[in-house]
C-alpha angles and dihedrals in degrees: 000000000000113000118221106197092191085071101036100044115072092207089072090065122085137163118249095210102042148009131279129201111215141164108240114206123226106277133187122236145180101233141185129177133222147141138235143048109328090209093062106017117108085197090066093046091049090050092055091045087060100039100055098051091050091048092053095044089052091050091053091045090052091051095046100039102032102021087234115129127188142169113261106250125238124266115273133184141194114216131192142158138182088254110041088194086078086079094058106024122035095002091215097178093181087075095052126106120203148187113209112208146178119197117235129187120270090243089070102099131203087250092055090048093050092047092049093051090048091056093067110110118229092249096055098034110132114235094238097040095114091055095062116102136183112234143156120239117200108189099164116182112028143165117221143171138179114249116201112196143039120343088236090060095061096095097086096052091042090053089053091049096046101036104030118018100039096047091043089054090055092250140118133209116262112165140036125299107262128203128188114198108213093172132061107235089206090064105026128069114246093246090057100047113128116212130170110220113203133183124185112226143177134207116262107239 
């Protein structure tokens, strides 16, 4: 049976007309870091061109070696900047830093990851392959919502999350802004894109 973690993990569910406070478990990711506007940065494009081939090769290795099949998870990213207001005010993406990620099951070991990377032939080796790492992210308590629409239209709902809902709940932001891209922008119109927006938080003592 093929496991679809988008359906089995509660943290991949979010309301489209409100905010939800959840406890996100520690999850394992393929990850690669960078900086700059994802719309214009070749660094971001190169990062994705390395992430996806590794993700699919790991899936096939899991099926063949462990007889455990799963659906490759959607692209995710952590975003941060020195001034977090850049996410809700001027949206100057050139100042943003990011970690692009794809979640992989916890049964994928460091040995499997290293062996998969080593299988890439010289001719099809992605430029950023050696920058990908396997790591666990433990976000804990988070607030999230489902944004439907263009990525550039996120500022209003993020302002509500950051400036209204989180303070009203007696919490404060602690970690990096997290986005989960449930839609493929190559196949879905901008106004129909579905993106989970997540923000780690903690209770104010």
